[in-house]
Structures are given as C-alpha cells and as structure tokens.
C-alpha positions in Angstrom: -41.5 -116.4 -151.2 -39.3 -115.8 -148.5 -36.2 -116.0 -149.9 -37.7 -113.9 -152.7 -38.1 -110.4 -149.7 -34.4 -111.5 -148.2 -32.9 -111.2 -151.8 -35.5 -107.8 -152.7 -34.6 -106.5 -148.8 -31.0 -107.0 -148.4 -29.1 -104.1 -147.7 -26.8 -103.7 -150.7 -30.3 -104.0 -152.9 -32.0 -101.4 -151.3 -29.5 -98.7 -152.1 -28.7 -99.4 -155.4 -32.9 -99.5 -155.7 -33.0 -96.0 -154.0 -30.1 -94.8 -156.2 -32.3 -95.5 -159.7 -35.1 -94.6 -158.7 -33.9 -91.1 -157.5 -31.9 -91.2 -161.0 -35.2 -91.9 -162.7 -37.1 -88.9 -160.8 -34.4 -86.2 -161.3 -34.3 -87.7 -165.1 -38.2 -87.3 -165.7 -38.2 -83.9 -163.8 -35.7 -83.1 -166.0 -37.6 -83.8 -169.0 -40.4 -83.0 -168.3 -39.9 -79.4 -166.6 -37.0 -79.2 -169.1 -34.7 -75.9 -167.8 -31.1 -76.2 -167.0 -32.3 -75.5 -163.3 -34.3 -78.1 -162.8 -31.9 -80.4 -164.8 -29.3 -79.2 -162.4 -31.0 -79.9 -159.2 -31.8 -82.7 -160.3 -27.7 -83.9 -161.0 -26.7 -82.6 -157.7 -29.3 -84.5 -155.6 -28.1 -87.3 -157.0 -24.4 -87.2 -156.5 -25.3 -86.0 -153.0 -27.6 -89.0 -152.7 -25.1 -91.0 -154.2 -22.6 -90.3 -151.9 -24.4 -90.6 -148.6 -25.6 -93.9 -149.9 -22.1 -94.9 -150.8 -21.3 -94.0 -147.3 -24.3 -95.7 -145.9 -22.8 -98.6 -147.9 -19.8 -98.8 -146.2 -21.9 -98.9 -143.0 -21.1 -95.2 -141.7 -23.7 -95.2 -138.9 -24.3 -90.8 -139.1 -24.9 -91.8 -143.0 -27.0 -95.0 -142.0 -29.1 -92.7 -140.4 -29.4 -90.1 -142.6 -30.2 -92.6 -145.6 -33.1 -94.4 -143.7 -34.9 -90.9 -142.0 -34.5 -90.3 -146.2 -35.8 -93.5 -147.3 -38.5 -92.9 -144.7 -39.6 -89.2 -145.4 -39.5 -89.9 -149.6 -41.7 -93.5 -148.8 -44.4 -91.7 -146.9 -44.5 -88.4 -149.2 -45.1 -91.1 -152.1 -47.9 -92.8 -149.7 -49.8 -89.9 -149.8 -49.2 -88.6 -153.1 -50.2 -92.3 -154.1 -53.4 -92.5 -152.1 -54.9 -88.7 -153.9 -54.0 -90.6 -156.9 -56.5 -93.5 -155.9 -59.4 -92.0 -157.3 -58.5 -90.8 -160.6 -56.0 -93.4 -161.7 -55.8 -96.8 -159.9 -52.9 -98.1 -161.7 -50.5 -94.9 -161.2 -51.8 -95.5 -157.1 -50.5 -98.7 -157.2 -47.5 -98.7 -158.3 -47.2 -95.6 -155.9 -48.1 -97.9 -153.0 -45.1 -100.4 -153.6 -42.8 -98.1 -154.6 -43.9 -96.4 -151.2 -43.7 -99.2 -149.5 -40.7 -100.9 -150.6 -39.2 -97.8 -149.8 -40.2 -97.4 -146.1 -39.1 -101.4 -145.6 -35.4 -100.6 -147.2 -35.1 -97.9 -144.6 -35.9 -100.1 -142.6 -33.3 -102.4 -143.3 -31.0 -99.7 -143.9 -31.4 -97.9 -140.0 -31.4 -102.5 -138.8 -28.1 -102.9 -141.0 -26.1 -100.4 -138.9 -24.9 -102.5 -136.1 -24.8 -105.8 -138.1 -21.9 -107.0 -139.8 -23.6 -108.9 -143.3 
C-alpha cells in the first residue's frame, strides 16, 4: 500500500493529475453552458494553469508556491461542495471527497518539493 501511495503522490504525477482535472472541468463547463465566452475562459484557465504547472515542474519556487496554493484552494472548495451533496447524492459527494482530498494532499506534496531534488 505504501508503494501505491508513493507512486500516486509523486510530484510530477500530482501536477499531471491536476492539469487533467482542470481540463476536464473546463470541458464539462463548456459543454454544459455552451457559450463561446465560457469556452474561452476555460481554455485560458487551462493554459494559465499549464504555464504555472510547467514552471512548478521545473522547480521554480514562486510557481511551486502558486500551484500549491491553487491546489489547496481547489481541494478545499471541492471538499466543501461535496459536503453539501452528501444528503442528495452520496456517490457524487464521495467522488468529491476523494478528488478534494487528493488535491489537498497533492498541494502539500508539491509544496514540500520546493527544497528537494527528487
């Protein structure tokens, strides 16, 4: 179990999963709302997060701080939103708890990597 945890919470894996989640969120929002403005904002957000994630991957300290704060903020928001769905849709709430927890722990992993080399 420890080995799975080490693989799932490697810094580069966490960054890639965060970008995949942001891309999925942008596509889902674009499909549900369907306006050109929403698509543009979603694409711009994914590109902006992508630049920050790339520099965090390259171990730029400011980007690591920024990505860590973004991940902690997104994870906390996901956990809070999941709590509101717990009564009406437990499956959706459980998925939200897993994603929110992963983002919070992942943000801490990225933050902890600001001094390391591995």
